[in-house]
N, C-alpha and C positions, 0 to 999 in steps of 0.2 A: 302755142304760148308757153306750153309747159316746158317744152324743149328749149325755148329762148330763156326763159327764167333760170333753167339749169345751167346753160351756157353761161349766164350772167354770173351766177353763184360760183360757178367753177373758177372764172376769171377772178373773181374777187378773192376767193381761198388761196389761189395761186399766188396772186400779189401779197395777202398777208403773209403767206408762208417764205416768199423771197425776203420780206421786211424782218421777219423774225430771224431768218438765217444771218442777215447783215448784223442785227443787234447782238446774236451769239458770237459772231466772229469779232465783234469789238471787245464783247466781254471776255473773250479768251486772250485777247491781246491785252488787257488791262489787267487780267489774272495770272500773267505769264511768269511774273517773278514769283508769286506764292507757289504756283505748281512747280517752279524749277527748283524752289527750296525743298518741296516735297520730295521731288525726284531725286535730288541730292542726298536727302537723308535715306531714302530707299537704297540708292545705289552703293552709299557707303555702308549700310548693314548687309548689303548682300555681297559687297567686297571683303568684308570682314569675315562672313562665313565662309566664303569661298578659300580666303587665306587659310582658316582654320583647318579646312578640308584638306588643302594642298599639303600643310605640314605635318597632318596626321598620317601620311602613308608615304612611302618612297616610290618614285616613278616606276610605275608598273611596266613600262616599255623597256627598262634598263635591262640588259642582258647581264647574267651572273656567270663569273668564270666558274665552270663547273669543278675545276681543280682546288678552287679557295672560295667556296661558296659563301662562308661565314665570314670572311676578313676582306676579300678583294671584290670590287664591282666594277662595272664597267660604266664609262659615261658615254652614252649612245645618242645617235640622232633619233629623236622620237616625235618629230614634227610630221604632220600629214603630208609635207611636200616630199618629191622625190629628190633623193640626193645623188648627184651625179657622181660615178664610181668609175676611177681612172687606174690604170694600170701602175704598180709600185714604181716602175721606173719613169713613169711620166712626170713624177714630183721631182725629177731633177732637173726639168726643163725650167729655165727662168722664164717668169712670168713679167711681161712688159705692163699688162693692164692689171689692176687689182680687183679682179672678179668681173661677172657679168653685169648688165644693167639691172638695177634693182626694180622689181615689179611692186609698186606700193602696196602693202596690205593695211596699213594704218595711215590712210591718207589725211594731209591737213586741208582744211577749207578756208579758202580765201575769196573774199568778195571782189566783183569786177563793177565798180561803179563808174559812170560817166561824169563829167564835169557837169552836165546839164542835170543828170539825175540828182546830185548832190546840191545843185541850186534849188531844185524843186522841194527836196527834203528842209533845206533850212529856211525855206520862205514862210514868213509866219502867216501868208494870206491862203496856205493850202495845209490846213491842219490835218486833213486825211491823206495828204500824199505820200507820206512816210509809210503808212499802212499798206498803202497800193504798190509803193516802190518795193518793199520789202519781198513781195511776192514774186516780181520780177527780177531779182537780182540774179544773176548768172554766176556759178561756182565751176571752180575747176580744181582738179586734184594735182596735189603736188607729190612727186615721188620721193621715196626715201622715208625713214623714220622721223626724221626731224628736219627743221629749216636749216638750209646749208650755211646760215650765220649764226647758229646758236652758239658756237664757241667764241669766246670772246675775239675781236680781231686783233691778232698779233702777227707780227712779221714770221713767215714760215722759216723753218731751219732749212739750211742747205747744207747737206754734208755735214753734220756736226762730228766732231771727235767723239769717238767711243767712250763713255763714261762722264760726259762733261755735264749731265743735268743732276746727277746723283752723287753724294759725297760717300767718301769711305768713313766708316765709325768704327772703332774698336768694340768687341762684344761686350765689354764691362761698362762703356759709356752709354749715354743716352743723347741720342740726335735723331731728330725727325728729318725726313726726306733725306734717308741715307741707306746704305747697304752694309752687311757686317758678314765676315766670314764664320762659319760654324763648324763644328766637328761633325763628321759623318756617323759618328758612334751614338749621335744623340737621336737617330732614326731606327725605329724597329722594321726589321726585315725577316725573313723567312728563315728560321734556324736551321741549324744542321740536321734535325730529326723531324724537321716539319711536316714533311710527307708521311710520318708515323703519328706524331702527337699533335700536329697543327699549331704548335708553339711558335711564337716569334721572339727573336732576340734582338739584342742592339748590333747593329751592323758593324763589321770591321771598320777601324779607324783610318782608312785610307779611301780616296776617291780619285778616279781617273783624272778628272779635270778639277782645277782649283779657281775660285772667282778672283777677278782683277778688276771688275768695272760694273756698272749698271745704268741703264737709262729709263727714263719715262718720255714717251711721244704720244701726243693725242693725234687723231685722224678722223676724217669725215666718213671713210671707209676702212675695212681692213687693209694692213700693208703687208704683202707676202714677201719672203725673201728680203728681209729689212736690211740684212748686211750690205746689200749693193748701195744703199743710201746713206751709209755711216763710214767714217774713215777709221779703219780698223789699225792697230798698233802693228808694228813689224816684230813678228816674233821668229826665233829661229825655227825652221821648219824640222819635222820629224819624218824619218823613213817608214814608220808604222802607221802612226795616226795624224790626222791634221792637228796644227799646234793650237787652234783657237776653235771653242764650241761656242756658238751663239744660240742662245734659247729665246724665242719672242712669243711672249705669252700675249694673246689677242684678246682682250677682255671687253665685252660690250658695256656702254654707258647710256642705252636705251632701255626703255621697260620691256621686260621679257613677256614675250606673246606666245600663246599655246600653238597657234597656226601661223606659220610664217612662210613665205616664198623663199626668197634667198635670205640666208641668214647674215646679214651685213649692215652696217650702219656705223654711226658714231661711236668711238671706242677709244681706249688707250692701249698703247703697246708698253709692255714691260720687258724690257730688253736686258737680257743676263749674260754677261760676257765671262767664259771660264777659259784657262790656258792649260795645256797637258801638264801633268805633273812631272818633275824631273825624276821621280823616282817611280812613276807608276810601273816599269818592267819588273822593278824588284818588288813593290809592295802588293801589287795584285796578282792573283793568281793567272796562269796560263789561260785557262778556259774562259776567264772574264774578258781578257785582252782579244781572244778570239771573237767573243761575241760583240764586242764593240766593232771590231772590223768587219763583222757579219752585216751589222746594222748600217755602218757607212756605205758598205758595198752593195747594199740591198740584197742580199741573198735570200733563197727560200729554204724551208726544212720540211720535211714530211712529218705530219701529225697523225698517230693512229687514232681511228675512230671506227665506229660501226654504222653502216656495213662497210663502208671504204674508208681508206686513209684519205686525208686530204693534204694539198701543198699550200702552206701559208708562207707569207713574207716574214722574216726573223724579225723585223721592225714591230710586228704586232705584240712583242714582247715588253717593249718599252712601256715602264711604269712611272706614274708620277706619285710622289709623296709631299704632301702639303699638310700645315698645321698651323692654327692661331695659336699663339703663346701667351697673350694677354687678354684671354676672353673675359677675366673678372673686371678689367678697366672699361668695358664696353656697355655695362650697364643692359645686359640682355633680358628679354621677356623670357616667360617660363618656357614658351614654345622654341624660342631661338635657343636657349640654354641645352635643351633636349636633341634639337638637331646638331648642334655643336660636339656634345658629347657622344653622339651615335656616329658622326662621319669625321670628326676631327682626325686627321693623320690617317684615315681610311686610304689605301692603296688604289688607284685607278689606272687601268691599262689606258694608254692614249689613243688606241684606235677608236674609230676612224677619223678622229678630229685632229689628224698631225699632217704635216707635210714635210719633207726634208729636201735640203738644198747643200751641193757640193760646191765649194769655191776653190779658189787658188791654194788658200792655205788656211781655211777654215770649214767648218760643217754647221749647218743651221738646222735647227729644230724649231718649226712652227706649231704651238698649240692653240688650237682654235676653240675658245671658249663660247664664241658665238653659236657653235653649232653643238654645244653641250645639251644634255636634257634640260625639259623644261624646268624641273625642280631646281638643278643646278643653277640654271640662269635665273631663277626667281630669287635663289638664295644670295647670288652675287649682286643682284639689284636692290635687295633688302640691306645690305652691308655697303653699299655703294657710299652713301653719305658718311660712312664711319671708317673707311679707308685709312683716314688721316690719323686714325686712332689705333689702327693695328699694327702689330708685329707678327710677320708670316713669314715661315721657315718653308723653302721649296727644295725640293731634290728628286732625281731621277735615278731609277736602277733598271735592272733587266731581269725580267721574271725568269727564276730557275724553276724547272720541272723534273730534276733528275737528282737523287740524294748524292750522288758524289761530286756535284757541282754546288751544294750548298756550304755555308750560308750566301745569301744574296750579297753583292758588294754594291757601293755606291758608285754611280757615274759622275754626279755633280751635285753640290748642295750650296745653299746662300740663304741668308735673311734679309727681309726688307723691313725698314723702320717707318712706320708712320707716314705713308706716301699720301701727300695731298695732291692729286693729279691736276686740281684747278689751278696749281701754280705752274704748270708747263705748257709747251708750246707746239703746234703741229709741225709734222714733219713734211717738209717739201719732197714730193715724189715726181 
């Protein structure tokens, strides 16, 4: 009898537990909005705290140039994934495909609901059907950072004429969505006595290549060797150097993530076109002309080190100079001002985020911001909505490590005026 009573009580108790669980589950559904709001506030607070910590230190994984540790810094790949390393000469091979397949690290979630399920949800005679159906919904993961249709549907550009998207603007005038030529002497480079006093001076007022056009193209994925898809002008060829220099800045337009698989996704391509200066052989020193040739021909050099010397590609000397001209117009926060004052116009060796392509009468340099350090990408993302307010100066030089070759000289330079990338279209590739 005692056993039967115990069995009866246990069944009754079990039944009450089931009813209790069911009530709790409905209460959770009823209070989901309130919990969601609390989670959103917590997430916002934690994101703010994380951002403040990010800007309080510079990327600890960035490798510093040992010869110029206080002035230059490298932008290196700092993600947890493995970066494919190719030989320098492989970069001349034309790529028919724009990268490998993206392994989605930040998947988008989409519901797959049948027509019968939708009917049951909308039926007034089944008040609990929606709650039951939610637990049975199937989900699938979409590849890539964003939906393939996140860019406005526009007709793809098919082999546009170089320079057809951005207008020329004299430096003394103001015009948005334009480019302007600037003097090479406005950039600071390693001076004549830099190896002794670590001081920088204004560069000589000559550049090997002068700007003649610029473009902005949107893309769902990075576009490598973009000169293949653009109609370049015919310029008299030179026996020493290619007549046209194309610089393709690949800039991401998706949120920066610390851990990424393949660094690819939606972005814009700032394409800058330069032509060989008519007086480059007279204005530029012979050693600099030789250095440009060594970069184009992908030559190597011996670098002294301990315990052994190393053989490096000469292209690893390519250095980026960039600066924000009108920071006062952007209404920056205190943290943003601190970052700008610290790193504005700071030289950056472009390795290893660069690729080179040699065409019939042009030489292309691709600078892949998608693979920059996390802090660099985070800074780009923070300024993404303010590109249309920015005036940006960009230049390239070749790092010099010998006193007899100083001061450094400019390879090219240009100014970009208030680029609003939302006004531009995708390039058909």
